[in-house]
PDB file with SEQRES, HELIX, SHEET and CRYST1 records, atoms N, CA, C and O in Angstrom:
SEQRES   1 A   79  MET ALA GLU ASP ALA ALA SER MET TRP LEU TRP ASP ALA          
SEQRES   2 A   79  GLU ASN ASN LYS GLU ALA ILE PRO ASP ALA SER ASN ALA          
SEQRES   3 A   79  LEU PRO HIS ASP PRO PRO GLN PHE VAL SER MET ILE LEU          
SEQRES   4 A   79  ALA ASP THR ASP ALA TRP ARG SER ALA ASN ASP ASN ILE          
SEQRES   5 A   79  GLU SER LYS GLU THR LEU ALA ALA ALA ALA PRO GLN TRP          
SEQRES   6 A   79  LEU ASN HIS GLU ALA GLU THR ALA HIS PRO HIS ILE GLN          
SEQRES   7 A   79  LYS                                                          
HELIX    1 AA1 ALA A    2  ASN A   15  1                                  14    
HELIX    2 AA2 THR A   42  ASN A   49  1                                   8    
HELIX    3 AA3 GLN A   64  ALA A   73  1                                  10    
CRYST1    1.000    1.000    1.000  90.00  90.00  90.00 P 1           1          
ATOM      1  N   MET A   1       0.810  -1.190   0.000  1.00  0.00           N  
ATOM      2  CA  MET A   1       0.000   0.000   0.000  1.00  0.00           C  
ATOM      3  C   MET A   1       0.861   1.265   0.000  1.00  0.00           C  
ATOM      4  O   MET A   1       0.390   2.334  -0.389  1.00  0.00           O  
ATOM      5  N   ALA A   2       2.103   1.152   0.428  1.00  0.00           N  
ATOM      6  CA  ALA A   2       2.985   2.324   0.441  1.00  0.00           C  
ATOM      7  C   ALA A   2       3.236   2.818  -0.980  1.00  0.00           C  
ATOM      8  O   ALA A   2       3.275   4.024  -1.224  1.00  0.00           O  
ATOM      9  N   GLU A   3       3.406   1.893  -1.909  1.00  0.00           N  
ATOM     10  CA  GLU A   3       3.618   2.279  -3.307  1.00  0.00           C  
ATOM     11  C   GLU A   3       2.418   3.047  -3.844  1.00  0.00           C  
ATOM     12  O   GLU A   3       2.582   4.075  -4.500  1.00  0.00           O  
ATOM     13  N   ASP A   4       1.226   2.560  -3.574  1.00  0.00           N  
ATOM     14  CA  ASP A   4       0.009   3.223  -4.029  1.00  0.00           C  
ATOM     15  C   ASP A   4      -0.136   4.603  -3.384  1.00  0.00           C  
ATOM     16  O   ASP A   4      -0.472   5.575  -4.061  1.00  0.00           O  
ATOM     17  N   ALA A   5       0.116   4.687  -2.084  1.00  0.00           N  
ATOM     18  CA  ALA A   5      -0.010   5.957  -1.374  1.00  0.00           C  
ATOM     19  C   ALA A   5       1.007   6.977  -1.884  1.00  0.00           C  
ATOM     20  O   ALA A   5       0.654   8.136  -2.105  1.00  0.00           O  
ATOM     21  N   ALA A   6       2.250   6.570  -2.074  1.00  0.00           N  
ATOM     22  CA  ALA A   6       3.278   7.496  -2.563  1.00  0.00           C  
ATOM     23  C   ALA A   6       2.973   7.933  -3.989  1.00  0.00           C  
ATOM     24  O   ALA A   6       3.123   9.109  -4.319  1.00  0.00           O  
ATOM     25  N   SER A   7       2.552   7.010  -4.830  1.00  0.00           N  
ATOM     26  CA  SER A   7       2.228   7.357  -6.221  1.00  0.00           C  
ATOM     27  C   SER A   7       1.068   8.338  -6.280  1.00  0.00           C  
ATOM     28  O   SER A   7       1.092   9.281  -7.070  1.00  0.00           O  
ATOM     29  N   MET A   8       0.044   8.121  -5.442  1.00  0.00           N  
ATOM     30  CA  MET A   8      -1.110   9.013  -5.433  1.00  0.00           C  
ATOM     31  C   MET A   8      -0.709  10.397  -4.927  1.00  0.00           C  
ATOM     32  O   MET A   8      -1.152  11.404  -5.479  1.00  0.00           O  
ATOM     33  N   TRP A   9       0.122  10.461  -3.887  1.00  0.00           N  
ATOM     34  CA  TRP A   9       0.569  11.746  -3.364  1.00  0.00           C  
ATOM     35  C   TRP A   9       1.374  12.500  -4.422  1.00  0.00           C  
ATOM     36  O   TRP A   9       1.161  13.696  -4.623  1.00  0.00           O  
ATOM     37  N   LEU A  10       2.300  11.810  -5.103  1.00  0.00           N  
ATOM     38  CA  LEU A  10       3.109  12.455  -6.137  1.00  0.00           C  
ATOM     39  C   LEU A  10       2.257  12.870  -7.330  1.00  0.00           C  
ATOM     40  O   LEU A  10       2.483  13.934  -7.907  1.00  0.00           O  
ATOM     41  N   TRP A  11       1.282  12.050  -7.706  1.00  0.00           N  
ATOM     42  CA  TRP A  11       0.354  12.385  -8.794  1.00  0.00           C  
ATOM     43  C   TRP A  11      -0.391  13.670  -8.462  1.00  0.00           C  
ATOM     44  O   TRP A  11      -0.527  14.554  -9.309  1.00  0.00           O  
ATOM     45  N   ASP A  12      -0.872  13.770  -7.227  1.00  0.00           N  
ATOM     46  CA  ASP A  12      -1.595  14.961  -6.806  1.00  0.00           C  
ATOM     47  C   ASP A  12      -0.670  16.183  -6.825  1.00  0.00           C  
ATOM     48  O   ASP A  12      -1.087  17.258  -7.257  1.00  0.00           O  
ATOM     49  N   ALA A  13       0.553  16.040  -6.373  1.00  0.00           N  
ATOM     50  CA  ALA A  13       1.513  17.140  -6.389  1.00  0.00           C  
ATOM     51  C   ALA A  13       1.802  17.576  -7.828  1.00  0.00           C  
ATOM     52  O   ALA A  13       1.901  18.772  -8.101  1.00  0.00           O  
ATOM     53  N   GLU A  14       1.937  16.626  -8.739  1.00  0.00           N  
ATOM     54  CA  GLU A  14       2.143  16.965 -10.153  1.00  0.00           C  
ATOM     55  C   GLU A  14       0.958  17.766 -10.684  1.00  0.00           C  
ATOM     56  O   GLU A  14       1.144  18.801 -11.324  1.00  0.00           O  
ATOM     57  N   ASN A  15      -0.244  17.298 -10.424  1.00  0.00           N  
ATOM     58  CA  ASN A  15      -1.450  17.962 -10.926  1.00  0.00           C  
ATOM     59  C   ASN A  15      -1.614  19.371 -10.374  1.00  0.00           C  
ATOM     60  O   ASN A  15      -2.156  20.246 -11.049  1.00  0.00           O  
ATOM     61  N   ASN A  16      -1.151  19.590  -9.155  1.00  0.00           N  
ATOM     62  CA  ASN A  16      -1.300  20.895  -8.512  1.00  0.00           C  
ATOM     63  C   ASN A  16      -0.030  21.741  -8.611  1.00  0.00           C  
ATOM     64  O   ASN A  16       0.087  22.778  -7.958  1.00  0.00           O  
ATOM     65  N   LYS A  17       0.918  21.287  -9.436  1.00  0.00           N  
ATOM     66  CA  LYS A  17       2.175  22.026  -9.659  1.00  0.00           C  
ATOM     67  C   LYS A  17       2.908  22.325  -8.346  1.00  0.00           C  
ATOM     68  O   LYS A  17       3.503  23.390  -8.181  1.00  0.00           O  
ATOM     69  N   GLU A  18       2.850  21.359  -7.410  1.00  0.00           N  
ATOM     70  CA  GLU A  18       3.551  21.505  -6.137  1.00  0.00           C  
ATOM     71  C   GLU A  18       4.971  20.973  -6.264  1.00  0.00           C  
ATOM     72  O   GLU A  18       5.247  20.109  -7.097  1.00  0.00           O  
ATOM     73  N   ALA A  19       5.861  21.488  -5.441  1.00  0.00           N  
ATOM     74  CA  ALA A  19       7.241  21.017  -5.443  1.00  0.00           C  
ATOM     75  C   ALA A  19       7.295  19.574  -4.934  1.00  0.00           C  
ATOM     76  O   ALA A  19       6.622  19.213  -3.969  1.00  0.00           O  
ATOM     77  N   ILE A  20       8.105  18.767  -5.603  1.00  0.00           N  
ATOM     78  CA  ILE A  20       8.304  17.372  -5.200  1.00  0.00           C  
ATOM     79  C   ILE A  20       9.740  17.259  -4.701  1.00  0.00           C  
ATOM     80  O   ILE A  20      10.669  17.603  -5.432  1.00  0.00           O  
ATOM     81  N   PRO A  21       9.942  16.785  -3.477  1.00  0.00           N  
ATOM     82  CA  PRO A  21      11.303  16.711  -2.936  1.00  0.00           C  
ATOM     83  C   PRO A  21      12.168  15.721  -3.716  1.00  0.00           C  
ATOM     84  O   PRO A  21      11.675  14.737  -4.268  1.00  0.00           O  
ATOM     85  N   ASP A  22      13.473  16.010  -3.745  1.00  0.00           N  
ATOM     86  CA  ASP A  22      14.415  15.097  -4.387  1.00  0.00           C  
ATOM     87  C   ASP A  22      14.477  13.789  -3.621  1.00  0.00           C  
ATOM     88  O   ASP A  22      14.226  13.749  -2.417  1.00  0.00           O  
ATOM     89  N   ALA A  23      14.811  12.729  -4.323  1.00  0.00           N  
ATOM     90  CA  ALA A  23      14.976  11.421  -3.688  1.00  0.00           C  
ATOM     91  C   ALA A  23      16.199  11.449  -2.780  1.00  0.00           C  
ATOM     92  O   ALA A  23      17.168  12.155  -3.056  1.00  0.00           O  
ATOM     93  N   SER A  24      16.151  10.689  -1.709  1.00  0.00           N  
ATOM     94  CA  SER A  24      17.264  10.606  -0.771  1.00  0.00           C  
ATOM     95  C   SER A  24      18.165   9.436  -1.132  1.00  0.00           C  
ATOM     96  O   SER A  24      17.691   8.366  -1.513  1.00  0.00           O  
ATOM     97  N   ASN A  25      19.470   9.653  -1.008  1.00  0.00           N  
ATOM     98  CA  ASN A  25      20.417   8.559  -1.246  1.00  0.00           C  
ATOM     99  C   ASN A  25      20.549   7.667  -0.026  1.00  0.00           C  
ATOM    100  O   ASN A  25      20.751   6.459  -0.154  1.00  0.00           O  
ATOM    101  N   ALA A  26      20.437   8.245   1.138  1.00  0.00           N  
ATOM    102  CA  ALA A  26      20.575   7.466   2.370  1.00  0.00           C  
ATOM    103  C   ALA A  26      19.597   8.006   3.400  1.00  0.00           C  
ATOM    104  O   ALA A  26      19.408   9.216   3.524  1.00  0.00           O  
ATOM    105  N   LEU A  27      18.993   7.115   4.120  1.00  0.00           N  
ATOM    106  CA  LEU A  27      18.067   7.488   5.174  1.00  0.00           C  
ATOM    107  C   LEU A  27      18.603   6.944   6.487  1.00  0.00           C  
ATOM    108  O   LEU A  27      18.676   5.728   6.666  1.00  0.00           O  
ATOM    109  N   PRO A  28      18.977   7.821   7.406  1.00  0.00           N  
ATOM    110  CA  PRO A  28      19.544   7.339   8.670  1.00  0.00           C  
ATOM    111  C   PRO A  28      18.499   6.573   9.483  1.00  0.00           C  
ATOM    112  O   PRO A  28      17.327   6.943   9.539  1.00  0.00           O  
ATOM    113  N   HIS A  29      18.961   5.506  10.102  1.00  0.00           N  
ATOM    114  CA  HIS A  29      18.078   4.705  10.952  1.00  0.00           C  
ATOM    115  C   HIS A  29      18.930   3.900  11.930  1.00  0.00           C  
ATOM    116  O   HIS A  29      20.107   3.640  11.683  1.00  0.00           O  
ATOM    117  N   ASP A  30      18.324   3.520  13.022  1.00  0.00           N  
ATOM    118  CA  ASP A  30      19.004   2.727  14.046  1.00  0.00           C  
ATOM    119  C   ASP A  30      18.310   1.384  14.174  1.00  0.00           C  
ATOM    120  O   ASP A  30      17.081   1.328  14.210  1.00  0.00           O  
ATOM    121  N   PRO A  31      19.079   0.290  14.243  1.00  0.00           N  
ATOM    122  CA  PRO A  31      18.463  -1.026  14.446  1.00  0.00           C  
ATOM    123  C   PRO A  31      17.616  -1.002  15.711  1.00  0.00           C  
ATOM    124  O   PRO A  31      18.038  -0.406  16.702  1.00  0.00           O  
ATOM    125  N   PRO A  32      16.459  -1.613  15.722  1.00  0.00           N  
ATOM    126  CA  PRO A  32      15.914  -2.561  14.755  1.00  0.00           C  
ATOM    127  C   PRO A  32      15.106  -1.902  13.637  1.00  0.00           C  
ATOM    128  O   PRO A  32      14.387  -2.597  12.919  1.00  0.00           O  
ATOM    129  N   GLN A  33      15.204  -0.586  13.470  1.00  0.00           N  
ATOM    130  CA  GLN A  33      14.516   0.061  12.361  1.00  0.00           C  
ATOM    131  C   GLN A  33      15.136  -0.415  11.047  1.00  0.00           C  
ATOM    132  O   GLN A  33      16.266  -0.900  11.021  1.00  0.00           O  
ATOM    133  N   PHE A  34      14.383  -0.269   9.965  1.00  0.00           N  
ATOM    134  CA  PHE A  34      14.913  -0.618   8.650  1.00  0.00           C  
ATOM    135  C   PHE A  34      14.331   0.323   7.609  1.00  0.00           C  
ATOM    136  O   PHE A  34      13.319   0.980   7.850  1.00  0.00           O  
ATOM    137  N   VAL A  35      14.969   0.383   6.464  1.00  0.00           N  
ATOM    138  CA  VAL A  35      14.515   1.203   5.349  1.00  0.00           C  
ATOM    139  C   VAL A  35      14.057   0.268   4.251  1.00  0.00           C  
ATOM    140  O   VAL A  35      14.758  -0.685   3.911  1.00  0.00           O  
ATOM    141  N   SER A  36      12.908   0.528   3.705  1.00  0.00           N  
ATOM    142  CA  SER A  36      12.377  -0.272   2.609  1.00  0.00           C  
ATOM    143  C   SER A  36      12.075   0.658   1.447  1.00  0.00           C  
ATOM    144  O   SER A  36      11.253   1.566   1.570  1.00  0.00           O  
ATOM    145  N   MET A  37      12.735   0.437   0.326  1.00  0.00           N  
ATOM    146  CA  MET A  37      12.522   1.279  -0.850  1.00  0.00           C  
ATOM    147  C   MET A  37      11.254   0.845  -1.580  1.00  0.00           C  
ATOM    148  O   MET A  37      10.922  -0.339  -1.620  1.00  0.00           O  
ATOM    149  N   ILE A  38      10.558   1.807  -2.150  1.00  0.00           N  
ATOM    150  CA  ILE A  38       9.364   1.515  -2.937  1.00  0.00           C  
ATOM    151  C   ILE A  38       9.453   2.255  -4.263  1.00  0.00           C  
ATOM    152  O   ILE A  38      10.171   3.249  -4.377  1.00  0.00           O  
ATOM    153  N   LEU A  39       8.744   1.784  -5.242  1.00  0.00           N  
ATOM    154  CA  LEU A  39       8.652   2.430  -6.543  1.00  0.00           C  
ATOM    155  C   LEU A  39       7.398   3.293  -6.553  1.00  0.00           C  
ATOM    156  O   LEU A  39       6.327   2.838  -6.152  1.00  0.00           O  
ATOM    157  N   ALA A  40       7.526   4.531  -7.008  1.00  0.00           N  
ATOM    158  CA  ALA A  40       6.379   5.418  -7.131  1.00  0.00           C  
ATOM    159  C   ALA A  40       6.306   5.876  -8.580  1.00  0.00           C  
ATOM    160  O   ALA A  40       7.032   6.784  -8.986  1.00  0.00           O  
ATOM    161  N   ASP A  41       5.436   5.253  -9.355  1.00  0.00           N  
ATOM    162  CA  ASP A  41       5.298   5.537 -10.786  1.00  0.00           C  
ATOM    163  C   ASP A  41       3.970   6.238 -11.015  1.00  0.00           C  
ATOM    164  O   ASP A  41       2.924   5.592 -11.049  1.00  0.00           O  
ATOM    165  N   THR A  42       4.005   7.565 -11.173  1.00  0.00           N  
ATOM    166  CA  THR A  42       2.764   8.312 -11.307  1.00  0.00           C  
ATOM    167  C   THR A  42       2.062   8.047 -12.630  1.00  0.00           C  
ATOM    168  O   THR A  42       0.836   8.127 -12.699  1.00  0.00           O  
ATOM    169  N   ASP A  43       2.810   7.735 -13.676  1.00  0.00           N  
ATOM    170  CA  ASP A  43       2.168   7.414 -14.957  1.00  0.00           C  
ATOM    171  C   ASP A  43       1.362   6.127 -14.843  1.00  0.00           C  
ATOM    172  O   ASP A  43       0.232   6.051 -15.325  1.00  0.00           O  
ATOM    173  N   ALA A  44       1.947   5.118 -14.205  1.00  0.00           N  
ATOM    174  CA  ALA A  44       1.236   3.848 -14.017  1.00  0.00           C  
ATOM    175  C   ALA A  44       0.028   4.044 -13.102  1.00  0.00           C  
ATOM    176  O   ALA A  44      -1.041   3.491 -13.357  1.00  0.00           O  
ATOM    177  N   TRP A  45       0.198   4.833 -12.033  1.00  0.00           N  
ATOM    178  CA  TRP A  45      -0.923   5.070 -11.116  1.00  0.00           C  
ATOM    179  C   TRP A  45      -2.047   5.794 -11.851  1.00  0.00           C  
ATOM    180  O   TRP A  45      -3.220   5.448 -11.707  1.00  0.00           O  
ATOM    181  N   ARG A  46      -1.674   6.813 -12.645  1.00  0.00           N  
ATOM    182  CA  ARG A  46      -2.675   7.594 -13.376  1.00  0.00           C  
ATOM    183  C   ARG A  46      -3.473   6.696 -14.326  1.00  0.00           C  
ATOM    184  O   ARG A  46      -4.701   6.769 -14.353  1.00  0.00           O  
ATOM    185  N   SER A  47      -2.797   5.860 -15.095  1.00  0.00           N  
ATOM    186  CA  SER A  47      -3.527   5.039 -16.062  1.00  0.00           C  
ATOM    187  C   SER A  47      -4.359   3.961 -15.380  1.00  0.00           C  
ATOM    188  O   SER A  47      -5.359   3.515 -15.942  1.00  0.00           O  
ATOM    189  N   ALA A  48      -3.975   3.536 -14.192  1.00  0.00           N  
ATOM    190  CA  ALA A  48      -4.737   2.510 -13.484  1.00  0.00           C  
ATOM    191  C   ALA A  48      -5.897   3.081 -12.674  1.00  0.00           C  
ATOM    192  O   ALA A  48      -6.898   2.395 -12.471  1.00  0.00           O  
ATOM    193  N   ASN A  49      -5.780   4.327 -12.206  1.00  0.00           N  
ATOM    194  CA  ASN A  49      -6.752   4.848 -11.252  1.00  0.00           C  
ATOM    195  C   ASN A  49      -7.475   6.121 -11.667  1.00  0.00           C  
ATOM    196  O   ASN A  49      -8.560   6.395 -11.155  1.00  0.00           O  
ATOM    197  N   ASP A  50      -6.926   6.883 -12.552  1.00  0.00           N  
ATOM    198  CA  ASP A  50      -7.527   8.169 -12.892  1.00  0.00           C  
ATOM    199  C   ASP A  50      -8.267   8.054 -14.220  1.00  0.00           C  
ATOM    200  O   ASP A  50      -7.949   8.759 -15.178  1.00  0.00           O  
ATOM    201  N   ASN A  51      -9.238   7.177 -14.273  1.00  0.00           N  
ATOM    202  CA  ASN A  51      -9.947   6.932 -15.525  1.00  0.00           C  
ATOM    203  C   ASN A  51     -11.429   7.296 -15.443  1.00  0.00           C  
ATOM    204  O   ASN A  51     -12.243   6.771 -16.202  1.00  0.00           O  
ATOM    205  N   ILE A  52     -11.774   8.189 -14.526  1.00  0.00           N  
ATOM    206  CA  ILE A  52     -13.152   8.666 -14.425  1.00  0.00           C  
ATOM    207  C   ILE A  52     -13.435   9.518 -15.658  1.00  0.00           C  
ATOM    208  O   ILE A  52     -12.656  10.411 -15.991  1.00  0.00           O  
ATOM    209  N   GLU A  53     -14.523   9.249 -16.317  1.00  0.00           N  
ATOM    210  CA  GLU A  53     -14.828   9.997 -17.530  1.00  0.00           C  
ATOM    211  C   GLU A  53     -15.247  11.426 -17.205  1.00  0.00           C  
ATOM    212  O   GLU A  53     -15.901  11.692 -16.196  1.00  0.00           O  
ATOM    213  N   SER A  54     -14.855  12.326 -18.083  1.00  0.00           N  
ATOM    214  CA  SER A  54     -15.203  13.737 -17.932  1.00  0.00           C  
ATOM    215  C   SER A  54     -15.641  14.274 -19.276  1.00  0.00           C  
ATOM    216  O   SER A  54     -15.017  13.985 -20.298  1.00  0.00           O  
ATOM    217  N   LYS A  55     -16.707  15.053 -19.284  1.00  0.00           N  
ATOM    218  CA  LYS A  55     -17.196  15.639 -20.528  1.00  0.00           C  
ATOM    219  C   LYS A  55     -17.152  17.166 -20.452  1.00  0.00           C  
ATOM    220  O   LYS A  55     -17.823  17.845 -21.230  1.00  0.00           O  
ATOM    221  N   GLU A  56     -16.371  17.706 -19.524  1.00  0.00           N  
ATOM    222  CA  GLU A  56     -16.354  19.149 -19.314  1.00  0.00           C  
ATOM    223  C   GLU A  56     -15.805  19.910 -20.506  1.00  0.00           C  
ATOM    224  O   GLU A  56     -16.419  20.881 -20.948  1.00  0.00           O  
ATOM    225  N   THR A  57     -14.656  19.492 -21.043  1.00  0.00           N  
ATOM    226  CA  THR A  57     -14.026  20.262 -22.109  1.00  0.00           C  
ATOM    227  C   THR A  57     -13.912  19.493 -23.410  1.00  0.00           C  
ATOM    228  O   THR A  57     -13.546  20.072 -24.433  1.00  0.00           O  
ATOM    229  N   LEU A  58     -14.207  18.240 -23.399  1.00  0.00           N  
ATOM    230  CA  LEU A  58     -14.070  17.422 -24.598  1.00  0.00           C  
ATOM    231  C   LEU A  58     -15.438  16.986 -25.092  1.00  0.00           C  
ATOM    232  O   LEU A  58     -16.327  16.679 -24.298  1.00  0.00           O  
ATOM    233  N   ALA A  59     -15.602  16.961 -26.411  1.00  0.00           N  
ATOM    234  CA  ALA A  59     -16.894  16.575 -26.982  1.00  0.00           C  
ATOM    235  C   ALA A  59     -17.226  15.120 -26.645  1.00  0.00           C  
ATOM    236  O   ALA A  59     -18.361  14.811 -26.285  1.00  0.00           O  
ATOM    237  N   ALA A  60     -16.261  14.246 -26.759  1.00  0.00           N  
ATOM    238  CA  ALA A  60     -16.477  12.827 -26.443  1.00  0.00           C  
ATOM    239  C   ALA A  60     -15.962  12.567 -25.028  1.00  0.00           C  
ATOM    240  O   ALA A  60     -15.100  13.296 -24.537  1.00  0.00           O  
ATOM    241  N   ALA A  61     -16.479  11.547 -24.382  1.00  0.00           N  
ATOM    242  CA  ALA A  61     -16.022  11.196 -23.045  1.00  0.00           C  
ATOM    243  C   ALA A  61     -14.555  10.809 -23.097  1.00  0.00           C  
ATOM    244  O   ALA A  61     -14.124  10.085 -23.994  1.00  0.00           O  
ATOM    245  N   ALA A  62     -13.798  11.295 -22.135  1.00  0.00           N  
ATOM    246  CA  ALA A  62     -12.365  11.015 -22.065  1.00  0.00           C  
ATOM    247  C   ALA A  62     -11.992  10.802 -20.606  1.00  0.00           C  
ATOM    248  O   ALA A  62     -12.696  11.275 -19.714  1.00  0.00           O  
ATOM    249  N   PRO A  63     -10.893  10.099 -20.350  1.00  0.00           N  
ATOM    250  CA  PRO A  63     -10.457   9.937 -18.951  1.00  0.00           C  
ATOM    251  C   PRO A  63     -10.168  11.295 -18.327  1.00  0.00           C  
ATOM    252  O   PRO A  63      -9.757  12.232 -19.012  1.00  0.00           O  
ATOM    253  N   GLN A  64     -10.387  11.388 -17.020  1.00  0.00           N  
ATOM    254  CA  GLN A  64     -10.207  12.644 -16.310  1.00  0.00           C  
ATOM    255  C   GLN A  64      -8.775  13.169 -16.446  1.00  0.00           C  
ATOM    256  O   GLN A  64      -8.577  14.378 -16.561  1.00  0.00           O  
ATOM    257  N   TRP A  65      -7.764  12.272 -16.433  1.00  0.00           N  
ATOM    258  CA  TRP A  65      -6.383  12.727 -16.544  1.00  0.00           C  
ATOM    259  C   TRP A  65      -6.138  13.406 -17.889  1.00  0.00           C  
ATOM    260  O   TRP A  65      -5.384  14.375 -17.965  1.00  0.00           O  
ATOM    261  N   LEU A  66      -6.782  12.893 -18.971  1.00  0.00           N  
ATOM    262  CA  LEU A  66      -6.608  13.489 -20.289  1.00  0.00           C  
ATOM    263  C   LEU A  66      -7.290  14.867 -20.338  1.00  0.00           C  
ATOM    264  O   LEU A  66      -6.763  15.807 -20.933  1.00  0.00           O  
ATOM    265  N   ASN A  67      -8.445  14.971 -19.717  1.00  0.00           N  
ATOM    266  CA  ASN A  67      -9.134  16.246 -19.630  1.00  0.00           C  
ATOM    267  C   ASN A  67      -8.279  17.272 -18.896  1.00  0.00           C  
ATOM    268  O   ASN A  67      -8.183  18.425 -19.315  1.00  0.00           O  
ATOM    269  N   HIS A  68      -7.654  16.842 -17.791  1.00  0.00           N  
ATOM    270  CA  HIS A  68      -6.781  17.730 -17.028  1.00  0.00           C  
ATOM    271  C   HIS A  68      -5.605  18.203 -17.881  1.00  0.00           C  
ATOM    272  O   HIS A  68      -5.260  19.384 -17.861  1.00  0.00           O  
ATOM    273  N   GLU A  69      -4.992  17.289 -18.626  1.00  0.00           N  
ATOM    274  CA  GLU A  69      -3.870  17.650 -19.492  1.00  0.00           C  
ATOM    275  C   GLU A  69      -4.313  18.660 -20.552  1.00  0.00           C  
ATOM    276  O   GLU A  69      -3.585  19.610 -20.840  1.00  0.00           O  
ATOM    277  N   ALA A  70      -5.494  18.464 -21.132  1.00  0.00           N  
ATOM    278  CA  ALA A  70      -6.000  19.386 -22.156  1.00  0.00           C  
ATOM    279  C   ALA A  70      -6.243  20.767 -21.561  1.00  0.00           C  
ATOM    280  O   ALA A  70      -5.894  21.776 -22.174  1.00  0.00           O  
ATOM    281  N   GLU A  71      -6.837  20.819 -20.377  1.00  0.00           N  
ATOM    282  CA  GLU A  71      -7.088  22.106 -19.735  1.00  0.00           C  
ATOM    283  C   GLU A  71      -5.781  22.808 -19.371  1.00  0.00           C  
ATOM    284  O   GLU A  71      -5.681  24.030 -19.481  1.00  0.00           O  
ATOM    285  N   THR A  72      -4.782  22.041 -18.939  1.00  0.00           N  
ATOM    286  CA  THR A  72      -3.489  22.608 -18.585  1.00  0.00           C  
ATOM    287  C   THR A  72      -2.769  23.144 -19.816  1.00  0.00           C  
ATOM    288  O   THR A  72      -2.163  24.214 -19.768  1.00  0.00           O  
ATOM    289  N   ALA A  73      -2.835  22.406 -20.914  1.00  0.00           N  
ATOM    290  CA  ALA A  73      -2.146  22.801 -22.140  1.00  0.00           C  
ATOM    291  C   ALA A  73      -2.813  23.984 -22.817  1.00  0.00           C  
ATOM    292  O   ALA A  73      -2.146  24.769 -23.491  1.00  0.00           O  
ATOM    293  N   HIS A  74      -4.114  24.120 -22.649  1.00  0.00           N  
ATOM    294  CA  HIS A  74      -4.874  25.172 -23.338  1.00  0.00           C  
ATOM    295  C   HIS A  74      -5.790  25.907 -22.360  1.00  0.00           C  
ATOM    296  O   HIS A  74      -7.012  25.801 -22.467  1.00  0.00           O  
ATOM    297  N   PRO A  75      -5.214  26.657 -21.402  1.00  0.00           N  
ATOM    298  CA  PRO A  75      -6.048  27.313 -20.400  1.00  0.00           C  
ATOM    299  C   PRO A  75      -6.932  28.428 -20.943  1.00  0.00           C  
ATOM    300  O   PRO A  75      -7.883  28.848 -20.284  1.00  0.00           O  
ATOM    301  N   HIS A  76      -6.622  28.904 -22.139  1.00  0.00           N  
ATOM    302  CA  HIS A  76      -7.396  30.005 -22.723  1.00  0.00           C  
ATOM    303  C   HIS A  76      -8.731  29.553 -23.296  1.00  0.00           C  
ATOM    304  O   HIS A  76      -9.592  30.388 -23.575  1.00  0.00           O  
ATOM    305  N   ILE A  77      -8.920  28.266 -23.475  1.00  0.00           N  
ATOM    306  CA  ILE A  77     -10.172  27.748 -24.035  1.00  0.00           C  
ATOM    307  C   ILE A  77     -11.225  27.717 -22.930  1.00  0.00           C  
ATOM    308  O   ILE A  77     -11.003  27.121 -21.875  1.00  0.00           O  
ATOM    309  N   GLN A  78     -12.349  28.347 -23.165  1.00  0.00           N  
ATOM    310  CA  GLN A  78     -13.430  28.412 -22.198  1.00  0.00           C  
ATOM    311  C   GLN A  78     -14.233  27.115 -22.202  1.00  0.00           C  
ATOM    312  O   GLN A  78     -14.330  26.436 -23.224  1.00  0.00           O  
ATOM    313  N   LYS A  79     -14.805  26.780 -21.056  1.00  0.00           N  
ATOM    314  CA  LYS A  79     -15.678  25.603 -20.964  1.00  0.00           C  
ATOM    315  C   LYS A  79     -17.001  25.917 -21.595  1.00  0.00           C  
ATOM    316  O   LYS A  79     -17.887  25.064 -21.628  1.00  0.00           O  
TER     317      LYS A  79                                                      
END                                                                             
């Protein structure tokens, strides 16, 4: 679930143009603590989860992520 949570958080930060912190090379910890690396792929998360149809700006139904990209690329176009 950590992978899903991190991917969703990063996806949201991308959509809202928020700063995303750089990856860490080392994370200090003391035994018995441990560090577990996870993969956070926002493109994979978006295609798997952000597929709610939206008809706000597109004539045909399209996934919500595609609608968001269109609105971002062409903000001057009125709804």
